[in-house]
N, C-alpha and C positions, 0 to 999 in steps of 0.2 A: 726746621719746624718752628723755630722762634719767629720766623717770618709770618706765621699765622697770627702772631700775637701783637699786632700794632697797638701801641698804647694810646688811649684817648680816642676821641671821636674825630671824624673827618669834617665836622662842622666847626666853623670859626666865625665869630662876629655875629651881628644882627642878621636874622633871616626873615624874609617876608612870606606871609601866607603859609606857615608851616606849623607842625606840631613838634614842640621841643620837650625833651625829657632828659634827665640825667645831665652829665657834664657835656658841654659843647665847646670846651676850650681845646684848641688844636695842640696836641702834644705828639709830635711825630715820633716814630720808632727810629731811633738813631743808634747806630752801632759803631764803635771804634775798634779797629782791628790793627794789630801789629804782628809782624813776623819775628823770627829769631828769639823766641821766648820759651822758657822752659815749661813743659807740661807737668813735670814733677810727679809723674805717675809710675816711673820705673826706678829700680835700684840705682841706676847710673844717671838719673835725670839731672844731676848737677851739671853735667856736661852740655845739656841741651842749649843753655843760654849762649854758649860760645860756639857751638857747633851747628846751630840752626835746629830749633825744635818746633813743635806745633804752634800755629798762630794763637796768640793770646787775644781774646776778645772781651769787650765789656759794653754794656748798654749805658746810655746817657739819659734815660727817661725814668730811672728808679725801678724799672721792671728788671726781670732776670732773663738771661739767655737759656731758657729751658723749654722742653717740649710742651705742646698743648695738652697732652696727657701726662698726669703725674700724681704724686701723693699729696694733693693740695687741700684735702678736705678739712673742715672744721667740725664735722659731725661724727661719721662712722667710717672706720678705716677700710680702705680698698683702693680704688683708682678713681681719679677725677678728670674731667675735661673742661677746658675753658669754653663755656658755651657761647658767651657773648662778651668779648673784652670791653666793649663800649659801655655796657650796662652792668658789668661785674657779675654775670651769671655763671654758676658752676654746676655741672652735672656730676653726680656721684654714683658709683657702683660699689656699694659696701659688700664685704664678704662676711656672712654670719654663719659660722659652722656651729655644730653642737651635737648633743645626743638627741636621737630621734624621740619625739614626744616627751622630752624632758626640758629642763631649763636651757635655753640656747645661750651662746656667747654673743653678747652685743658689744661690738668693739668701739665704745664711745671714746673719742680722743681726748676728752676733758677730765678723765680720771683713769686710774689703773683699772683696766678692764680685760686683761688676759691676752693682749696681743703685744708683740715685740717686733720692731723693724729688724730685719735679719740680714739682708744683703742689698746692695745697690751699686750700680755703675755711677761714676761721678756725674754723668750727664743726665741721669734719671731716665734714660731710655729703658732701663731694666731696674726693677727692685722687687724685693720679696719680703714677706712678713710671716711670722710664726704666730698662730693662734693656739694657745694652750687650752685645749678642751678639758684635759685632766692634768693638772700640774704634778710633777715636773717632767715633761716630755713622755708621759705615759700614753696619752691620747692627744694628738695634735693635728693641725692642718697647716702645711706650708703653702701659702699662696704666692704666686709670682705673676708679674706683668711684664710682657715682652712685646716689642713692636712686630706687627705683621705688615702694616702699611702706615702711612702718615695718619690715616683715619681709623685704624683698627688696632686693637691690642688683644694678644692672646692672654687669657687668664688660665693659669695652670694651678690646680689645687691638689696637693698630695696629702691624702688623709692616712694617718699612721696609727696603728694600734700596737703598742709595745707591751701590752698586758697579756696575761695568760687566759683572759676571758674573751669571748666574741663580743663585738660591739656593733650596735645599730646607730648610725650617725645620720645627720641631716646637714644639708648645705643650702644656704640661701644666697642668691644674688639679689641685692636690694637696691633698686635704682630710684634716684630722686633728683629734683632740680632745686637749686638754692639761690635765692636773691640776697643782695646786700640790703642795707636799710631802705626803707621806702622813699618815695619821691613823688612830687607832682609834675605835671606837664601843662603847658599852655596851648590852647587852640586859638589861632589868630585868624581873623578875616583877611581877605585879600588886601595887599598893600600895607598891612600893619607890620610892625617890627617889635621884637622883644629883646631887651638887653638885660642880662643877669646882673644883679648887684655886684657879683664878684668880678665882672669884666671891667673894673675900673682901671683907668690909666694911672691914677695916683690916689692914695688915701693917707691922710695925716691926722694926727691928734693934736689938739691945741696944747695939751700937756703930755709930752711923750711918755710912754710906758717902757719898762725894761724889755718887754717881749715884742715891742714894735719891730725890732730888727732880728729877733730870734723867735719866730712864731713856732710853737711846738707842733708836733704830729703831722708834719707835711702839709699844713694848712697855709693859706695866704693871710695877710694881716686882717684881722677882725673877722675871719671866715668862721661861720658856724655851720654845723651839719644839722639839718632839720627835715624830716620827711614831709612836712607841710609846704615846703618851698619847691619851686621848680628846680629840677636837677638835684634836689636833696640838700641844697645849701644856699646861704646868703651871707650878708654881713650883719654883725651884731656886737656882742661883747661890750655893751654899753656905748656903742657908737652914737655920737650925738649928745652924750651926757654933758660934755664941756662945750661951752660956746667957742666956736672956731674950729671944731672938728669938721673936716671937709673931705669930699670925694669928687673926682672928676671922671667923666665918661665921654665917649664919642658914640653917637648914634648914626647909622648909615641908612638912608632911605633910597630904595631903588627907583622909586617913582614919587612925584610930588603928591602932597596931601593938601587938599584945598582948605579944610577947616579941621586942624589937628587938635587933639587933646593928649595930654600926658597922663597916663595912669601909673600910679605908684602902688605896688603891692607890698604891704608892711605889716608889722605887729608891734603894738604898743600896749602895755598892760592896762586893763580896765581901771579907770580912775586916774591914770597918768596921761601925759601928753608929750609930744615932741614937736619941733618946728624947725624948718630950714629956709634959708634964703636960696632961691634958685636963680641961676644965671645961665646964659647961653641960648638954647633954642626957645626958652621961656624965661621971663623975669618976674620975680615977685616972691611973696612969702607963701610957703607951703606948710600949712598946719597938719599935724598927724595926730588926731585925737585917739585916746585909748579906747579899747573895746575888747570883748572876749574874742579870742581867735584871731584870724587873719582879716585885715581890712584893705580897702582900695581907696586911695585918694585920687582926686581928679583935678587937673589944672589945665585951663584953656591955653592953647598955644597959638592958634591961627594958622594961616597958610604957611606951608613948609615946602621948599624946593627939594628936588632929588639931590642926593649927595650926603656929605658928612655934616653933622651938627654937634657942637659941644653941649654938654650938660654938666653944670657944676652945682654941688650942694654944699652949703655952709651952715652948720648948726647954730641955732640961736641960744642953745643951752637950756631949753625948756625941759629936756629929758631925753632919755635914750630910746632908740628905735632899732628893731631888727628889719632890715630891708631885704626883700626877695628880688625885686627887679622892676623894670620900667617898660611900659608899652607905649608906643606912638601909634595912634589910630585916628581915623576920621571920627568927628563927633557923632555922625549918623550910625557908625558901626561900633561904637564903644561898648554897647551892650552885648556884642557878639564875642567879646573876649571871654574865654572860659578856662577855668582851671579845674583839673581833676586828677585824682591819684593815678600814678602809673600802674597799670594792671600787673598783678603778681599771681598769675595763674599757674599753679604747680601741677595741675591735673592733666596728664597726657591722654591723647586718644591712642588706645591700644589696638593694634591690628596684627593679624597673623603674619609671621615672617615667611621667608622662602622655603622653610622646612617645618615639619611638625614640632620641632624643638627649637623654635625661635619666635621672637616677638619684636615688633617695632613700636616705638614710643614717639609720638609727635606732640611736642609741647607747644601750646599756643604762643605765638610771637617769635618763634625761632624758625629761621628759614630751612634748617636741616632737621633731620630726625636722628634718633638713637636706636640702635638695635642690639639685641642680645641673642646669641645662639649657644646651645649647649649640646652635650652628647645624649645618646639614647638612655632611657630609663624612666622610672616612674617620676612624674613631676606634676606640679600644679602652679598656675600663674594666678596670683592674688593681688588685690589692691587694698592698701591700708590708707585710710584718711585719718591722719594724726599729726600733731606737731612734734612728736618724738617717738622713738622706738624703744627706749629703755624699759619703761614699765609696760607700755602697750604691747610690745612684742612678747614679753614674758607672760603678761596677763592672758594673751590669746594663744599661748602655746598649745592649749587643748581644744582650740576651735578647729574642728576637722571638717565642717560642712560648708561654711560660707566662703565665697571667693572675694567678696567685697566686705570689708570690716571697717566700721567707722568708730573713731574715738574723738578726742577733742584737740583743738589747735589747728592752725592753718598749715597743713602739710600733706604731702601725698607720697607714698612709697609703693613701687611696683615690686612684688616679691616673686622671684622665680625659685620655687621650692622643690628641691630634689630630695626624694625620700623613698624608703630608707636606703642608706648606703651601708651595706653590711660588710664588716671586716672580721675575718677569722683572727684567732689569737696570733700575735706576732706577725702581722701582715700589714700591707699598705695597698693603697689604690689611688690612681691618678685620674682626675676628672678635668676635662678641658672645656673652655668656653671662649667665645669671642664677644667683645663689646666694640661697637663701631659708631661713628658719627658720619653723616653724609646726607645728600639728597635722597628722599625716599626711593626714587628709582634706581639709585646706585647702591643701595644697601644690600640687595641680594648677593651681589658679588663680594662685598666686604664681609658678609655674614656666612660665607662658605667655610664651615669649620674644617680646618686641615685634618687629615688623618693622623693617627698616632705618630707615625714616623716623621712626618713633616712638622707636627706640633713639637715633638721632642727636639728636632733639629733647630727650630726657631728658638726654643727655650734655651738649649745649651749654647747656641751661638750668642744670644744676648747675655747669658749668665757668665760667659767667658770674660766679659768686660767688668764684672763686679769688682769693687774695690777690695783688695786684700793686702794688708800691710806687709811689704817685703821686710825680712827681718834677719838679723844675725842670729846664730844659735842662742846666744845669751838672752835675746828678747823674745824668743818663741813662747815662753810661758805667759807673756802678756798679750799674745795676738788675738785671742778671743775677745777680751775686753776692748782692745783697740778696734776690732772689726765692728763691734756693736756701737762703739762711740762714733766711728766713722760713718756707719750707716745712719745713725740718729742725726748726725750733723748734715749729711747729704740730703736726707729725706724730710727734715723739718722745714718744709716750705708750705705756706698757706696762701690761699686765694679766696676772696679778694681782700686786699688791704687798700684803703683809700689814701692817696698821697698826691698832692699837686693836681687835683681835679681829674684824677684818673684812677683806675683800679689796677693794682699791680700784684704780682707774686712776690712773696717776701720770705726771706730766711728768718724764721722765728726761733727764739731760744726754746720754745715749747708751745704746743698748740693751745694751751691754756692762755698764753699771752698774746691776745689777738690785737696787736698794735705794733707800731715801730718801737724798737729798743736800741738806743744809740750805742751805749758802751758794750752791751752784750754783743752787738753785731760786729764790733771790731774783733772780738774773740772768735765769733763764728767764722769770720774771714780767715783768721789765723788757722783755725782747724781745717777749713776748706782747702787752704793752700797745701796741706800735706797730701792732698789727693788730686787737686785740679786748680792750677794757678788762675785759669780763666774764671772759674766760679769765685775764687777769692777776689779777683779784680772786679767782678760784677757786684759782689757784696760791698766792696769799698765804694764803687761808683754810685750805688744806690743811695748812699747817705751824704753824698756831696752835691753841691749846687754849683751852677755856673758862676764864675768870678763876677762880682758886682751885683749878685742877686739881692734885691732890696727887702725880701721877706725873711730870709734866713741864710746864714753862711754855711749851713749844713742842716740836714734833717735831724730834728732834736726830739727825743723823748727820753726822759729819765736822767740818770746821773750824767752831768756834763763833764765827763772824763774822755779826752780825745783819743780813744783807742784807734780810731781810723788813722791817726798819724803813725802809731806803732805798726799797724797793718801795712801802711804805705812803706815804711822802712823795710819790713820783712819782705814784702813783694819786690821792692827795688833791689835789695840785697840778693834775693834768691834768683831773680831773672837777670840782674845787671842790665836792664833794658833802658836805653835812653828815651824810648817812647813812654814807658811807665813814668819816668822822671818828669818829662816835659808836660805830659797831660795832667798828672795828678798833683804836681807841686803847687800850682796856683790855687787849686781847690782846697788842699789841706792847709795851705798857708792862710786861706780865708777863714778856715775853722779855727786855726791857732790864734789869729789876730783878734777874733771876737772873744775867745776864752782868756786871752791875755789882756783884755781891756783896751786894745788899741783900735778897734773898729767902731764905726759910727753906731751909736746907740748902746754900746756895751757898758754895763755897769759892773763888770767883773773886777775892776781895780778901784775900789771905792775909798781906800785909805791912803793917808800920807806916807805910810810905810811902803806902799806899792804892792803889798801882799794881795793875793787873789782871794775873792769871795764870790761864790756863785749862787748864793741863797735866793736871789731874785728869779732864778731859772728853775730850781728844783730844790727839794728839801734834803737831798741825799748827795753826799760826796763819795759814795762808793760802797756803802754798807748801811743797811736799814736801821738796825737797833744798836748802832754804835753809841756807846755811853756819852761821849763828849757831844756828839751831834744831837742826841736826844735831849741833853741838858740845854743846849743852845735853843732849841725850839721850845722847851718847857719854860725857860726863862725869857723867851722872846729877845734873844741876843743876836738875831740875824744882822742887825745893822752895826754890830760892833765886833763880831768874832770872825777871824780868818783861820781856816783850817790849813795847817801846813801841807797836807797832802795835795791840795789844789795848786799851791805854788810849786811844790816839788815836781808835779807832772808838767806844769807849765815850763819849768826849767828844762826838763828832759826833752819835751817836744821841741822847744826852741833849739836845743842842741842837734836834734835829729834834722830839723829843717835847715839849720845852718850848714850841715854837710851837703844837703841838696842844693842850697843856694851857692855854695862854693863850686859844686860840679857844674852849675849853670852859669857861673860867672856873674852873679848878682851881688855886687859888692855892697850896695846900699842895704839889701836885706841882711847880709852877714853882719853889718854894723848894728842894725836894729836888734838882731838876736843877741849879739854880744852885750848890748846895753841892757836888755831885759834880763839876761842871766846875771849880770853884775848887780843890778838893783835888787833882784830877788834873793840872790845869795847873801848879800849884805844884810837884808832884812831878816831872813831866817836865822842867820848866825847871831845877829844882834838882839833880836826880840823873841825868838821862838825857842832857842836852845835852852833846856833846863838841866843844869849840871847835876842837881840833886837826884833826879830820876834817871837821867841819861837818855831822855827822849825829847823831841821837839814838841812844844805845846801849842794849843790854840792861842792866838794872840788877840787880846781884847783892846778895843780902842774907845776913846771918849767921844762925845758929840762933835768935837772938832776933828775927828778921825786920827787923833794922836794915840800912840800905843800906851797902854796902862798896865800891862802885865800879861801873864798867861792864865788860862782858865784852869781852875782847880776844883776838886770835889769838896764836899762839906768838911772833910777832915784835912784839907790842905794839900792833897796829893794831886799831882799833875793829872788832869782828866784825859790825857792823850797817851797813856802808857799802853800802846797798842801798835798795830801796823801803821796807822797814820802817823804816829810819833816817830816811827822809823823810816818814813817815806823819803826824807831827803837823801837817804842812802841811794835810792833809785836815781835821784837827780845828779849824783856824782859830785856833791859840793862839800862833803864832810872832811874834816881834818883827819889825819891818821888816827888820832886818839878817839875822835868821835866814831870813826868807822869801826875800830876795834870794839868799842863799847856797844854799838848798835848790833854788830855781828854777834857779839856775846849774848845780847838779848834774844836774837833770832834763834840761837841754838841752845839756849839754857832751858832745861826741862822745868825749871821753876817759873819761866816767863813765857815765851812764845812757842817754844818747841814742844810738841807732843809726839807720842808714838805714831801718829798718823799725819804728821806734818805741822806746818805753822798755823796756829790758831790766830784769830783776829785780835783778841784782847789779851794782854799780859795776865797770866794766871795768878800773879801775886797781887794784882790791882784789887782794891776793895770793891770795884764795880764789875768784876768779872762774874759771869753767870754760866752755869752749865746747861741752861735750858733755853738759851737765846737762839735767834735765827742766824746772825753773824757772830754774836757774842757767845763764845763757848762752842763754836763750830769751826771746822776746817774747810775752806773753799780753795779753789785752784787759781783764780785770776791774779790776786795780789802776790801769791807765791811765784807766779810766772815773772812778775816785775822784779821781785827780789832775786830770782834765779838769774835773770839777765844782768842785773846790777852786780851780782857776785862775780860773774865772768868779767865785767869791767874792772873789778877790784883785784883780779888775779886770784880769786878764791874758788878755783874749779872744784876742789874736793867738796866744799860746802854747797856749792851749786848742785853738784851731783847728788848729794844727800837729799836735797829737796825733791829732785826729779825721781830718784829711785824709790823714796818713800811713797810719793804720790802714785807711781805706777803699781806698787805692790798693793796699796789700799784700793785703788781703782779695780785692779784685776780681781782681787778677792771678792769685792761686792758684786761686780757684774757677773762673775761666774756663779755666785749664789743666787742672785735675783733676776738676772737678765736686764736689769734696769741701769740707766745712766743718770745718776742723781745730781742734784744741784750742789749738795754739800754733805759733810760727814760729821757725825757727832763725836766729840772728843771722848765721851764717857766709854763708848764701846766700838768706835770705828765704823759703825754702820751708816749707809747712805740715808739721806732724807731730802725732803723738798720734792720738787717736780721730778718725775721718774723717767722722763725721756727728754733730758735737758741737753741742748746743744749750744748754749750760750757760754756761760762762764766756766764750764767744765772742759772746754776744748784744749786747754794747755796740756792735758794728758797725751793728746796726739802730738803736740809739739815736742814734748819730752821724749816720747818714744822715737820720733823721727830723729832727734839729735843724737841719741845714744844707741839706736838699734837699726837704723836704716842705712845700709852702705850707700855712699855717694852723697853724704851730707856734711857740709861745713857750717858750724854754728859759732856765733860770736855774741858779744854783748852789745849794748846800745851804742857804745863809742866807736865801733868798728864799721867801716864801710867796705863792702866786698866789691871791688872793681872788676874782678874776674875770678871765676872758680870753674875749672875744667878738670873733671875726673875722666879717666879713660873708661872704656866700655865695661871693663871688669871691676872697676873701682879699686884698682891696685896702684894707681898713681894719681897725684893731684898737683895741678899748677894753679896757684891762686895769687892774686894781687890785692893787697889789703892796705887800707889807711887806718891808722890808730889815732883817733882824735882826742883821747882822754888825757894825754900827757903823762901816762904811767903804764906800767906793765899790765897787760890784759890777757885773759885766757881765751883760747879757742878750743873747739871740739871738732875733730875730724874723724868721721866714721868710714873706715875702709873695709875691704873684703877680708873677713877673718881667714886665718890659715897661713898667713905670711907674717914676717917681721918687717917693720918699717923703720926708715930713717927720714929725717927732715932737715931742711935748711931754711933759714929766715934771712933774707937779704944776702944769700950766698954763703952764710956762715952756718956751721952745724948748730942745730937746734935740739935742746933736751926734750925728749918725748916720754910721756907716761902712758903706757898702754893699760887702761883701767878695766876694759873688757876685751876679749879677743877682737882685734881690728879697730877698737875705739881708742883714739889717741887724744890726750889732753896736753896742751902746750901753753906755756906762759911766754908771751912775746913782748920784747922790749919795744917801747914806742919808736916810731919812725916818722919823719916829716910827711912823706907821701909815698904811696905806691910801692911798698916793699913786697918782694916776692916770697911766698911760702911754697916750698916744693916738698912733696912727700913721695917717697919711692920705696919699693920693695928692697930689702937688703939682699 
């Protein structure tokens, strides 16, 4: 079904005599497929990589390999369909249950509104949601969505009354069509052509900017999004402000134009002006005077032959201009070029369906229709004209007469209202419906509602594939919290998100966050990998760009922390796939080189010390209200301060990529990584280590970029007594004494350790707060980094303490609230932040997998897994490992409980600690390469 979702438009380049709207850049749907990779969905999945598992696939166009139907809404929870991938249109069918003639449940996805993702298959062909009509599980509706055909989905709503009173309920199927941002289109006379300003071959600034080669948010250099422009975008961002800013285009004419003019559609603020020198198909000065709104400038060209013609613009520095695009048209027909908004008509034509309990919706501009069919019973079909359903739906609860109800705002909702649904005390009732998309003539067949037996068969067949964490007996007390975290991670997908001139589906950390999120998405991928390696690979691929991409070495939004490199290592270690290595290495290397300050245009290495600073790209180094970071911004120290966490992660990612380069035989890359690690290690040890506090500090530099000391608070205390000050432990560069001291801070109850895990800021620091967002809270992501680092240090028991504490905290909160929160408050251990968060909270899935899923081998960052083959029952393991840290390292092997196990390492007996039934921890001595770890039943 992913084949239905070709990304981008089929249009490419200048077109003659056409109406153009939205994006017309060709982005083909490309899929990369490998075999012999682990699906990681079964207890014994560790064997799949070596024994031949399901094919692992990922896309290369930033979209996701998911069905056209899915939980993609940004409005009201239910099921969505990609109505038009070229234009970014989405059809929603929201499920609104409630008490009859009382306040209904409106499942708005932008705040806590009474619904909870409940079950899902990893491929999203099936998922279910619980709507809590009366908390907690007293009166509720479990709605599920299962495939009937590629074009139709079964909607099964199980209404449950667990009270001692009878209940009268209502159920609403609420259909709507949703557009992304607005856009304009151009109507051209015959023979004319239009070239979007974004279709440049090259665009350069006279004075380069830090973001020239790391454009955020999946945009092209100088791209702006604007509904007043053709296709919804153009170039701007002060383009033309500096003399010498330039852009180059190629225009293609299919037929000659006897007397051509160049029309330039642009915007310059009233009272300002811009001007460009033009070369190529025309030569001369092009003034762009300011005016309210959008303007069109005209330049005479003369006769033009058919074929390609260059167009080059060079700014004269008179001022900045936003450019929409260019039209070449004959002088006589210039007045026929028209620009108008792309219609956004959300009001469908409603017609009767093939049965009395069905309706067909034909939305203007769509070649297909949508249909809804439901079972027998009292019902009414209504139309709501409103921009929102939250207050409107509640306000009209007692409107019993009208079938067309008008409110405010541009929106339309079709309401299939089933009423009343009566439930006796302690009873339940199942209602079925079908939602389908297709040509109006084909919908009668799609809308044939299966009888109860066939509906239940379709439901149970789909539900059998729902993700359920396999577990050892020790881990079963965590499985409910694990299931809800897994479902949240699997179903947190939204559409549309704009990236690279196309509309894509996107793994979001939460539906509130309607944009790309780079470092969150690395953790989303880690969570997805616990249930579907293909989706993890898709998540990784979505944020990487082709080697040599001139706009961005990766899709960037937010904290510039390269979690994609950590995800790459986990995916490679888990699958041991040479295809994963070969495909992803050059792409993650490109990401690394930019953040290491080695790539063209990167300003990440601004100081003579070589320390990394990424303030030019984002205010954040991994935590929002981090005291040292806040002080840097308050004192405007961005040009002088280097946070050690940025350099620590640069070192660790260099070491990860060094392993990959060794496997690929890339000696020059290995030497470059070695040099980077050497320079950064020396700089952190020489300039950042603070013996007094026992933490690494922010390093300050003077105007000549020379180090001047570390950043201290007004009382003289190191401002980095926090996770960031301990982060070089992750890099693996500490001396034994430093390691002992930092590990002591991690587990001291006076400092970073709390009853619910590691807090971000040292509790003894004068700037620690109990009411902060990160400061005074416990989050999962940085704990994951320290957990892996402690395995590198041979500190398995301390690593396990982090994981066990996190799992206990997580399980307690999810069982209490059904929510998967961002973070936890130190004061009482309760969850806070976004309530259905699948970004930085996914380490709880990783920890559960490491300690409670049979068939799992887990190691630290310094270990490469060359081979890991469990037998079918997970009672034996043959693994080939490389230890690159030069010291003893810990591994965790989770076998089938109920047996006793012995191990050998390099053929010699290996000491084993069984910390839970079937869960083995081992400290392995370093080997040069490829030592074999064997685990067997005794």
